[in-house]
N, C-alpha and C positions, 0 to 999 in steps of 0.2 A: 600445629595449625594455628596461626596467629593472623588475624585480619586487622591490621592496624593496632589499635588499643583494645580490641575485643579479644578476650580470652575464651576458654571453653565455658567458664561459669557465666559470663555475660551472654554468650550465644545461647546457652541453655535457658537462661532467664527470659531472653527475648522470644524464644520458641514457646515457652510456657505462656507468656503474655499474649502472643498471637493465637494460640490454641484457646485461651479463655475468651478473647474478644470475638473470634470468628467461629469457633466450634470446630470439631474434628471433621465434619462433612465439608465445610467450606474451604479448608486449607488446601486440599488437593486441587480444587477448582481454581483457586487463586494462583497456585503454583503453575498450573497448566496455562492459564491466561498470561502470566508473566513470561513463561517459556515461549509461547506463540509470539508475543510482542518482541522478545529478543531475537527470535529467528527471523521475523519479518524485517526488523531493523538491520540485521546482518545481511539479509538478502538484498535490501535496498542499497546498502552501502557498497556491496560487491557489484551491483548493477551499475551504479554511478561510477565506480572505479574502473569497471570494464569499458564503459562508454568513454571515459577520459583517455584511457590507454590505447584503445583500438580506434583506428580511423574509421570514419563513417563509410559505408559502402557507396560506390559511385551511383548516382541517380541517372538512369537512362533518359536522355533527352529525346530520344526518338520513340515517342508514344504514338499509338494508333489513335487518330482523332475520330470521334464519332461523326457520322454523316450530319452535315449542317441542316439538311432539309428535314430530317426527322426531329431534331430539337426545336426547330421553328414551328413545326406542325403541333408538337406537344404544347408549346407556349401559347399558341392560338387557341387550342382546345380547352385550356384551363381557364376557369372564370377568375376574375380578380377577387382577392379576399376582401371580406367586409371589414370595415374599420370599426374597432371597438370604441375608440375614443375619437371625438370629433373636435 
């Protein structure tokens, strides 16, 4: 198990330093938050990849329009908002 120039001894020393700095109780919390961040990043990357590869679904242009009389009556019933700045 070789991570670039990191050998087993360097990894062990790094783990000891992290334990001393953060304590045994914080290390699992830090690992969990890093794991959540990685999962969220992968999910976002896969969503973007899927959006690029799949065509967008066709938008239906035939939508049912609301009655015009009802929207005009609602507009007349609403008072004009007060201006905060003059």
